[in-house]
Backbone bond lengths (Angstrom), bond angles and torsions (degrees), N, CA, C in turn:
res aa  C-N    CA-C-N  psi(-1)  N-CA   C-N-CA  omega(-1)  CA-C   N-CA-C  phi
1 X - - - 1.452 - - 1.533 109.07 -
2 X 1.317 116.99 130.21 1.432 121.31 -177.14 1.509 110.50 -78.06
3 X 1.307 115.40 139.72 1.484 121.06 178.87 1.553 108.09 -73.25
4 X 1.294 115.28 138.58 1.463 119.52 177.74 1.498 110.78 -67.37
5 X 1.342 119.34 132.26 1.438 123.03 -177.80 1.511 111.24 -70.52
6 X 1.328 116.63 134.51 1.452 122.55 174.03 1.490 108.28 -148.57
7 X 1.302 117.23 145.41 1.486 119.86 -175.82 1.506 109.85 -79.86
8 X 1.321 115.65 152.76 1.483 120.28 -175.97 1.507 111.34 -117.29
9 X 1.337 119.10 -0.24 1.447 121.39 177.44 1.524 111.26 -100.32
10 X 1.304 115.11 166.66 1.458 119.74 176.57 1.540 110.52 -92.72
11 X 1.321 114.68 124.88 1.468 117.64 178.08 1.553 107.90 -96.57
12 X 1.305 115.62 117.40 1.454 121.99 -173.72 1.551 109.89 -113.24
13 X 1.316 114.83 131.91 1.490 120.72 178.24 1.515 108.61 -100.24
14 X 1.345 116.03 110.51 1.473 120.54 -177.86 1.522 110.69 -70.77
15 X 1.327 116.24 113.46 1.480 123.46 -174.67 1.492 112.96 60.45
16 X 1.346 116.82 26.81 1.439 119.51 177.15 1.524 113.00 86.90
17 X 1.307 115.65 -156.23 1.478 122.70 175.72 1.487 107.94 -136.50
18 X 1.352 116.76 141.38 1.480 118.73 -173.93 1.553 110.12 -126.87
19 X 1.328 113.37 154.73 1.432 120.22 164.01 1.521 107.11 -114.70
20 X 1.318 120.04 -167.89 1.463 121.06 -172.67 1.514 113.28 -69.92
21 X 1.330 117.86 -14.92 1.480 121.54 -178.15 1.486 114.54 -102.59
22 X 1.328 117.63 1.56 1.450 121.51 -175.61 1.537 112.96 -120.48
23 X 1.340 115.06 149.20 1.423 120.82 174.59 1.560 108.71 -101.06
24 X 1.320 115.63 147.23 1.443 119.77 178.28 1.552 110.56 -67.29
25 X 1.345 115.97 162.57 1.467 122.82 178.79 1.539 111.18 58.57
26 X 1.336 115.97 40.68 1.472 120.19 173.18 1.526 108.35 -127.94
27 X 1.328 115.27 164.77 1.454 116.99 -179.05 1.517 112.03 -61.85
28 X 1.351 116.33 -34.65 1.478 120.21 179.31 1.510 109.81 -64.21
29 X 1.368 119.61 -38.82 1.439 122.50 -179.48 1.517 109.25 -69.96
30 X 1.329 119.21 -37.23 1.447 122.08 178.79 1.532 109.81 -67.12
31 X 1.329 115.20 -41.78 1.473 118.72 -178.18 1.549 110.26 -66.02
32 X 1.339 117.66 -39.51 1.438 120.41 178.34 1.541 109.70 -64.38
33 X 1.340 117.50 -39.66 1.449 119.60 177.49 1.553 111.13 -61.21
34 X 1.318 116.07 -39.19 1.474 121.25 178.50 1.529 110.53 -62.49
35 X 1.363 115.54 -45.01 1.448 120.44 -179.84 1.523 113.02 -63.22
36 X 1.360 116.23 -27.90 1.445 122.01 179.04 1.530 112.23 -85.17
37 X 1.337 116.09 -3.93 1.467 118.41 173.62 1.514 115.39 102.22
38 X 1.336 119.02 14.36 1.468 119.40 179.01 1.541 110.39 -64.43
39 X 1.332 114.80 141.31 1.451 119.38 174.64 1.519 111.73 -85.41
40 X 1.346 114.59 -21.10 1.490 119.92 -174.91 1.517 109.31 -149.33
41 X 1.296 116.97 146.64 1.453 122.49 166.70 1.533 109.59 -111.29
42 X 1.315 116.25 144.77 1.449 121.30 174.46 1.494 107.93 -104.87
43 X 1.356 115.70 136.91 1.465 118.64 178.12 1.561 107.75 -144.80
44 X 1.320 115.16 178.31 1.463 120.88 -175.35 1.517 110.32 -125.36
45 X 1.323 116.83 134.84 1.453 119.96 -176.72 1.541 109.99 -108.53
46 X 1.316 115.82 127.90 1.484 123.35 171.21 1.528 108.96 -136.28
47 X 1.307 117.05 161.02 1.465 120.92 -175.81 1.506 109.34 -117.00
48 X 1.340 115.02 132.60 1.458 123.49 177.55 1.524 110.42 -74.75
49 X 1.307 115.58 172.80 1.479 120.73 -179.52 1.523 110.63 -61.19
50 X 1.337 118.68 -34.14 1.461 120.90 -178.75 1.525 112.03 -93.91
51 X 1.334 117.79 15.90 1.437 121.44 169.77 1.536 117.03 84.23
52 X 1.321 116.68 19.59 1.487 120.96 178.17 1.533 107.33 -94.06
53 X 1.345 116.57 130.27 1.474 122.35 177.82 1.524 107.26 -82.44
54 X 1.348 115.66 125.96 1.468 120.66 -178.69 1.527 108.15 -125.97
55 X 1.346 114.95 166.70 1.467 120.48 -178.56 1.545 107.86 -105.62
56 X 1.349 114.44 103.67 1.438 118.46 177.80 1.536 108.95 -153.40
57 X 1.326 117.45 134.25 1.460 119.71 -176.59 1.516 113.49 -71.47
58 X 1.324 115.87 -46.70 1.475 119.57 -176.05 1.549 111.19 -91.44
59 X 1.342 116.12 162.60 1.470 119.50 -179.14 1.536 112.39 -72.72
60 X 1.380 117.00 -8.94 1.458 120.78 175.39 1.546 109.42 -119.21
61 X 1.312 115.02 153.32 1.468 121.34 172.04 1.522 105.72 -102.30
62 X 1.319 116.92 121.84 1.480 122.92 175.76 1.514 109.77 -111.91
63 X 1.307 116.35 126.03 1.478 118.64 -179.53 1.516 113.08 -172.98
64 X 1.337 115.08 -142.94 1.457 120.47 -174.56 1.539 109.28 -134.41
65 X 1.335 115.42 142.00 1.442 118.73 176.46 1.517 109.30 -83.73
66 X 1.303 115.75 -174.25 1.475 121.09 -174.21 1.539 112.92 -65.44
67 X 1.321 116.01 -20.69 1.436 121.23 176.78 1.551 114.63 -93.02
68 X 1.337 115.28 0.80 1.462 120.24 -179.64 1.512 114.77 85.03
69 X 1.325 115.65 9.97 1.495 119.31 176.80 1.516 109.93 -81.75
70 X 1.360 115.27 143.98 1.440 121.78 176.56 1.520 110.45 -67.15
71 X 1.352 115.81 131.22 1.451 119.96 178.39 1.526 110.00 -134.29
72 X 1.318 115.58 158.91 1.484 121.31 179.42 1.518 106.94 -147.52
73 X 1.340 115.71 127.17 1.446 120.72 -177.01 1.536 108.37 -129.16
74 X 1.343 115.88 135.27 1.464 120.32 172.44 1.536 104.90 -80.59
75 X 1.307 117.01 123.71 1.466 121.40 -172.48 1.532 112.92 -60.79
76 X 1.306 117.63 -45.28 1.441 122.48 -178.98 1.526 114.17 -65.96
77 X 1.320 115.68 -16.00 1.458 120.91 -177.73 1.542 112.55 -110.14
78 X 1.345 116.65 7.71 1.445 120.74 -171.56 1.519 110.11 -131.14
79 X 1.305 117.13 135.73 1.473 122.90 174.77 1.516 111.96 -70.24
80 X 1.336 117.89 150.83 1.454 121.94 179.60 1.529 110.99 -63.17
81 X 1.307 120.10 -31.16 1.443 122.76 -178.68 1.546 111.39 -59.02
82 X 1.335 115.43 -27.68 1.460 119.24 176.51 1.548 109.83 -83.26
83 X 1.338 115.03 -46.55 1.477 119.07 -175.24 1.507 112.00 -64.53
84 X 1.322 118.57 -32.20 1.470 120.78 -173.70 1.549 111.73 -67.97
85 X 1.346 117.54 -16.26 1.449 121.55 179.26 1.542 113.59 -92.98
86 X 1.356 116.09 0.30 1.461 119.93 -178.98 1.501 109.05 -86.71
87 X 1.352 116.10 134.12 1.470 122.03 171.07 1.493 109.10 -100.65
88 X 1.317 116.77 133.11 1.476 120.78 -176.80 1.533 109.99 -76.93
89 X 1.301 117.13 -21.88 1.473 122.74 171.90 1.538 108.17 -123.43
90 X 1.302 117.82 161.04 1.474 119.55 -177.50 1.516 111.73 -65.79
91 X 1.334 115.58 -36.00 1.471 119.91 -176.71 1.512 112.08 -96.59
92 X 1.323 116.39 159.93 1.442 122.93 172.80 1.517 113.10 52.34
93 X 1.356 115.39 61.64 1.441 121.55 -173.42 1.515 113.23 -58.52
94 X 1.342 117.74 -37.37 1.467 119.15 -177.79 1.523 112.00 -68.55
95 X 1.351 116.80 -37.67 1.471 119.25 177.50 1.531 112.76 -72.50
96 X 1.292 117.07 -24.31 1.474 121.35 -171.13 1.499 114.39 -115.81
97 X 1.332 118.34 26.04 1.447 120.42 174.97 1.560 110.89 -89.27
98 X 1.300 115.59 167.51 1.489 121.28 179.10 1.541 107.85 -78.74
99 X 1.294 118.07 120.13 1.485 119.75 -178.95 1.522 110.99 -83.01
100 X 1.316 115.37 157.47 1.473 120.01 167.49 1.529 109.43 -77.17
101 X 1.346 115.17 157.34 1.451 118.47 176.25 1.539 110.04 -64.85
102 X 1.300 116.52 -32.22 1.473 118.84 177.54 1.512 110.70 -61.61
103 X 1.344 119.13 -41.97 1.431 123.21 179.46 1.523 109.78 -62.84
104 X 1.343 116.96 -43.02 1.474 121.63 178.58 1.502 112.15 -62.80
105 X 1.351 117.07 -41.19 1.453 121.34 177.61 1.527 111.70 -64.29
106 X 1.341 114.83 -42.03 1.459 118.97 178.66 1.524 111.41 -60.30
107 X 1.370 115.90 -45.25 1.436 119.18 -179.45 1.535 111.42 -62.70
108 X 1.345 117.43 -41.21 1.457 121.80 176.28 1.518 111.33 -62.40
109 X 1.307 116.27 -42.49 1.469 121.16 179.08 1.520 112.60 -61.28
110 X 1.318 114.62 -47.38 1.490 119.77 -178.06 1.515 112.52 -69.13
111 X 1.335 116.79 -36.46 1.463 121.22 -176.72 1.532 114.28 -84.02
112 X 1.336 115.59 -12.16 1.467 119.39 -179.33 1.524 114.02 86.34
113 X 1.312 117.82 8.32 1.463 120.96 179.32 1.527 110.42 -85.14
114 X 1.322 114.85 160.63 1.442 122.93 166.64 1.515 109.03 -89.06
115 X 1.319 119.19 174.10 1.461 121.17 -179.80 1.547 108.55 -142.18
116 X 1.329 113.93 138.72 1.460 121.53 175.74 1.511 106.26 -111.42
117 X 1.321 116.04 114.96 1.463 121.68 -174.81 1.537 109.14 -106.06
118 X 1.324 115.88 114.44 1.454 120.11 176.62 1.503 108.45 -82.80
119 X 1.326 115.80 115.91 1.454 122.89 -179.18 1.545 108.18 -79.12
120 X 1.310 118.08 82.75 1.437 122.30 -172.50 1.525 111.96 -64.21
121 X 1.355 118.08 -23.19 1.477 121.81 178.25 1.497 110.84 -107.62
122 X 1.328 117.86 18.60 1.460 122.79 173.24 1.500 115.55 59.59
123 X 1.311 115.16 -140.17 1.468 121.02 -173.68 1.523 111.74 -66.37
124 X 1.310 118.69 -21.33 1.460 122.37 -178.65 1.524 112.67 -57.04
125 X 1.356 115.57 -34.19 1.459 117.68 -177.52 1.539 110.41 -114.33
126 X 1.309 119.15 5.75 1.464 122.15 -173.17 1.535 111.63 -62.03
127 X 1.329 116.38 -45.69 1.456 119.22 -178.25 1.525 111.02 -65.13
128 X 1.303 117.35 -43.58 1.453 121.39 -178.70 1.529 112.01 -63.93
129 X 1.328 115.25 -40.59 1.461 121.54 179.03 1.522 109.74 -63.79
130 X 1.362 116.34 -49.13 1.468 121.47 -175.72 1.525 110.97 -61.53
131 X 1.352 116.23 -41.06 1.480 119.70 178.19 1.515 111.10 -63.88
132 X 1.329 117.70 -38.49 1.453 120.99 177.93 1.536 110.08 -66.19
133 X 1.327 117.15 -42.62 1.482 121.38 179.68 1.529 109.57 -57.99
134 X 1.320 117.41 -46.89 1.477 121.07 -178.50 1.528 110.04 -63.97
135 X 1.342 116.38 -41.69 1.463 119.15 -176.32 1.517 111.89 -68.32
136 X 1.349 117.19 -21.44 1.476 122.22 -179.18 1.509 110.95 -94.50
137 X 1.304 119.28 9.11 1.480 121.30 176.99 1.499 114.46 71.96
138 X 1.353 117.26 28.29 1.482 121.48 -174.41 1.525 111.31 -108.55
139 X 1.326 118.26 18.82 1.454 121.10 171.76 1.524 108.52 -60.18
140 X 1.316 114.45 135.44 1.504 118.82 179.80 1.476 113.59 82.05
141 X 1.314 118.10 -5.51 1.479 120.84 -179.08 1.509 111.47 -124.69
142 X 1.351 116.57 16.48 1.461 119.39 -177.12 1.524 111.37 -125.17
143 X 1.325 115.29 133.86 1.453 124.10 173.88 1.523 106.75 -112.96
144 X 1.330 116.70 129.83 1.453 121.43 -178.36 1.544 108.30 -106.87
145 X 1.368 114.53 126.36 1.478 119.27 174.85 1.525 106.56 -89.18
146 X 1.326 116.22 114.57 1.475 120.26 -169.19 1.508 114.55 -86.50
147 X 1.315 119.13 -12.24 1.466 122.46 173.72 1.513 113.14 50.73
148 X 1.337 116.37 45.78 1.464 120.11 177.13 1.512 116.56 81.52
149 X 1.341 116.74 0.53 1.450 120.92 -179.24 1.543 110.91 -70.36
150 X 1.323 117.53 -20.83 1.465 123.72 167.28 1.529 115.36 72.08
151 X 1.339 112.55 -160.36 1.469 121.57 -172.34 1.536 111.50 -60.83
152 X 1.327 118.15 -32.09 1.467 121.04 179.81 1.533 109.62 -59.56
153 X 1.368 116.70 -48.45 1.444 119.80 -179.98 1.508 112.34 -68.53
154 X 1.363 115.83 -39.17 1.452 120.44 179.58 1.534 111.55 -59.46
155 X 1.341 115.70 -49.80 1.462 119.15 -178.07 1.518 112.17 -67.67
156 X 1.335 118.92 -31.48 1.476 122.95 173.87 1.511 108.41 -62.12
157 X 1.322 117.95 -50.18 1.468 121.59 -178.26 1.511 110.49 -63.09
158 X 1.350 116.92 -43.89 1.505 119.06 -179.42 1.504 111.93 -62.45
159 X 1.324 119.59 -26.87 1.472 120.92 176.88 1.502 110.57 -69.64
160 X 1.286 118.51 -18.43 1.493 124.46 179.69 1.513 110.44 -104.01
161 X 1.309 115.90 -46.38 1.492 124.48 -175.65 1.487 108.14 -122.96
162 X 1.345 118.26 83.74 1.472 121.69 -172.65 1.545 114.47 -65.07
163 X 1.315 115.82 -15.56 1.469 120.25 -178.88 1.533 112.11 -97.81
164 X 1.305 116.66 7.99 1.485 121.65 -177.39 1.513 111.63 -63.70
165 X 1.387 113.30 154.81 1.459 121.09 169.18 1.538 106.46 -126.32
166 X 1.338 114.80 166.62 1.475 119.03 -169.86 1.533 109.46 -140.08
167 X 1.326 116.37 156.12 1.442 122.58 -178.45 1.524 110.13 -144.25
168 X 1.352 116.22 137.36 1.441 120.73 177.33 1.517 109.12 -162.52
169 X 1.303 119.54 -171.73 1.439 125.16 -178.27 1.526 112.78 -80.27
170 X 1.302 114.83 162.89 1.496 120.87 177.80 1.529 110.38 -58.49
171 X 1.320 116.93 -37.88 1.492 120.81 -179.21 1.509 111.92 -66.31
172 X 1.372 116.76 -34.27 1.447 119.24 -177.94 1.500 114.41 -89.63
173 X 1.340 118.51 -22.08 1.462 120.42 -178.49 1.520 110.59 -112.45
174 X 1.295 115.59 70.09 1.474 123.57 173.17 1.513 110.11 -97.10
175 X 1.316 116.90 164.15 1.477 120.85 175.46 1.514 110.48 -55.51
176 X 1.310 117.00 -41.92 1.482 121.17 -177.96 1.516 111.90 -66.56
177 X 1.351 116.28 -42.27 1.448 120.47 -178.31 1.530 112.24 -68.34
178 X 1.335 117.03 -26.74 1.453 121.25 -173.81 1.527 113.19 -106.58
179 X 1.317 117.16 10.84 1.450 119.99 -172.46 1.529 113.10 -63.42
180 X 1.323 119.48 -23.83 1.461 119.82 178.43 1.536 114.26 -89.90
181 X 1.337 114.95 1.41 1.462 121.03 177.25 1.510 109.88 -95.36
182 X 1.296 116.89 115.94 1.459 122.27 -176.59 1.515 110.85 -65.45
183 X 1.325 116.48 128.89 1.485 121.57 176.68 1.517 111.79 56.26
184 X 1.306 117.21 41.80 1.483 120.92 -176.97 1.506 114.48 -59.04
185 X 1.372 120.92 -34.80 1.479 116.63 -177.89 1.517 114.18 -61.32
186 X 1.292 118.53 -24.02 1.485 123.04 177.37 1.508 111.78 -84.95
187 X 1.319 117.60 -7.69 1.458 120.50 -174.52 1.517 114.00 -117.12
188 X 1.332 119.08 -16.96 1.482 121.38 -167.75 1.505 113.33 -119.27
189 X 1.317 114.81 133.66 1.468 124.16 171.25 1.529 110.08 -105.61
190 X 1.306 115.53 143.12 1.477 121.10 165.80 1.543 106.39 -106.33
191 X 1.343 115.74 129.83 1.465 117.11 177.98 1.509 110.41 -101.94
192 X 1.332 114.91 149.13 1.443 121.69 179.63 1.497 111.90 -159.18
193 X 1.336 115.05 150.88 1.469 123.19 173.32 1.495 110.22 -110.79
194 X 1.320 116.18 3.30 1.469 123.34 179.95 1.523 108.27 -101.77
195 X 1.319 116.31 107.60 1.458 121.45 -175.25 1.516 114.59 -101.86
196 X 1.338 114.87 27.30 1.450 119.31 175.23 1.528 110.22 -70.70
197 X 1.301 117.66 150.91 1.450 121.44 -179.82 1.527 111.83 -57.15
198 X 1.309 115.84 -41.57 1.474 120.37 -178.07 1.515 112.49 -63.34
199 X 1.337 116.59 -45.11 1.465 120.55 -178.64 1.554 110.84 -65.87
200 X 1.329 115.67 -43.89 1.463 119.21 -178.30 1.524 110.46 -66.34
201 X 1.328 118.42 -35.61 1.446 122.95 178.24 1.559 109.15 -62.64
202 X 1.300 117.59 -39.65 1.473 122.23 178.89 1.516 111.29 -64.68
203 X 1.332 114.95 -40.60 1.469 119.15 178.96 1.553 109.65 -67.31
204 X 1.316 117.08 -43.84 1.479 118.65 179.72 1.535 109.72 -63.68
205 X 1.299 117.12 -35.17 1.475 120.82 178.44 1.531 111.45 -62.73
206 X 1.318 117.86 -30.20 1.465 121.07 179.45 1.539 111.11 -66.70
207 X 1.341 116.64 -22.05 1.451 120.92 -176.95 1.513 113.84 93.46
208 X 1.336 116.49 -10.95 1.418 120.96 -176.88 1.560 111.31 -78.69
209 X 1.329 115.30 161.47 1.478 119.77 173.61 1.490 107.96 -76.86
210 X 1.348 114.39 161.54 1.461 122.37 -175.49 1.516 111.74 -104.62
211 X 1.340 116.26 126.14 1.445 122.68 173.18 1.533 108.61 -114.49
212 X 1.343 116.96 115.06 1.479 121.81 177.00 1.512 106.86 -90.65
213 X 1.361 115.16 125.84 1.459 119.19 -175.00 1.567 110.65 -116.58
214 X 1.323 113.43 169.41 1.477 122.21 176.35 1.502 111.46 57.82
215 X 1.315 117.53 42.18 1.474 121.86 -176.34 1.509 111.76 -82.17
216 X 1.302 113.37 145.60 1.489 120.69 175.50 1.535 107.53 -151.37
217 X 1.304 115.48 -176.76 1.465 119.97 -175.49 1.524 112.86 -62.83
218 X 1.321 116.86 -23.49 1.497 118.75 -176.96 1.530 113.61 -83.98
219 X 1.353 116.69 -32.46 1.471 116.93 -174.35 1.512 114.76 -110.86
220 X 1.337 117.39 -1.64 1.472 119.98 -172.07 1.537 112.19 -64.46
221 X 1.300 118.86 -38.80 1.457 120.69 178.18 1.496 112.75 -65.16
222 X 1.344 116.09 -39.13 1.453 119.75 177.00 1.536 111.65 -63.19
223 X 1.342 114.71 -39.67 1.446 120.15 178.22 1.535 112.26 -65.95
224 X 1.327 115.93 -43.59 1.460 119.69 -173.13 1.528 114.01 -77.54
225 X 1.311 116.88 -10.48 1.466 116.31 173.86 1.529 111.00 -70.73
226 X 1.344 116.58 -11.58 1.483 122.56 176.14 1.541 112.29 -99.47
227 X 1.350 117.51 3.08 1.453 122.69 176.48 1.506 111.55 52.66
228 X 1.328 119.96 66.48 1.453 122.34 179.67 1.551 112.43 -67.75
229 X 1.302 114.59 154.56 1.459 120.83 176.35 1.502 110.59 -85.41
230 X 1.307 116.10 -25.23 1.476 122.62 176.79 1.499 109.05 -137.25
231 X 1.347 117.12 139.75 1.453 121.60 175.88 1.513 106.91 -124.08
232 X 1.346 115.32 119.21 1.486 119.88 -177.02 1.522 109.22 -111.89
233 X 1.341 113.76 132.58 1.478 121.58 -177.12 1.522 109.69 -115.04
234 X 1.332 119.17 137.25 1.485 119.74 173.13 1.520 110.14 -60.63
235 X 1.330 115.06 159.54 1.458 119.94 -176.34 1.538 113.08 -62.06
236 X 1.305 117.49 -12.49 1.478 122.01 179.40 1.557 112.85 -97.75
237 X 1.303 116.91 -5.33 1.493 120.14 -178.95 1.539 108.96 -93.04
238 X 1.316 115.44 128.32 1.432 121.37 179.24 1.556 108.70 -80.17
239 X 1.290 115.09 82.20 1.485 120.61 -175.65 1.538 113.40 -61.37
240 X 1.308 116.21 -31.58 1.473 121.19 -179.43 1.548 107.69 -61.51
241 X 1.301 117.62 -50.55 1.464 121.56 179.33 1.525 113.30 -67.41
242 X 1.348 114.44 -41.57 1.461 118.07 -178.82 1.536 112.30 -61.03
243 X 1.332 114.86 -45.11 1.462 118.86 -179.40 1.501 112.64 -73.20
244 X 1.287 118.71 -28.65 1.449 121.16 175.65 1.528 109.21 -66.33
245 X 1.346 117.03 -43.48 1.432 122.90 177.66 1.543 110.85 -64.94
246 X 1.354 115.22 -33.14 1.453 119.76 179.37 1.534 109.89 -66.62
247 X 1.284 116.86 -43.19 1.488 121.19 175.97 1.540 110.33 -57.41
248 X 1.303 115.65 -42.20 1.470 119.21 -175.11 1.528 112.23 -73.83
């Protein structure tokens, strides 16, 4: 009897998945990614002036106020009460507003997805983010992008979220850099968009797991010949179709 085929890698949707009416890094984009079968959503954590963790890639929020006027706010200098009223697109303000990290974690929890949180402000927000993750029941389902914050940030997060995993570049996640992190090969991913044999061999040598990023219909086969542990697709890549074709 043949075993039923099932994938063994994590499919991650970078900033969710969008159609023409949605903005990336919004609850609607995360929900659409979940409906299409993503195992994980990737998002970005920044902190507002009044200490609210929100999901936004850039240090500023660019969008439209309730009257449709163009606005721009520096996140670290602006309270969440102001940012929450900004629409990232002119239409459908509720679907296209900047979500809090708590809202993103709740959606991931309810939908059964994991979440990859890019710590855009590094170790400064690491403790606050990890405590929120644990309070939202997302232990064991969260990957933290450390952005060069290194073993210090990793060990801080592990003291709060012992089941955490981490992701960074090949340059930042070497054996030497991670030597103080207990059992790091089971906890750490190296991400890359370079699928050359030489580059992948260097990543495997580090002991870390492999995360193939920026995948699309053109490069997915090249990436999967290396058997990645995680496959991450930009919010414009139809990962559901791509992976279905990959199976076939």
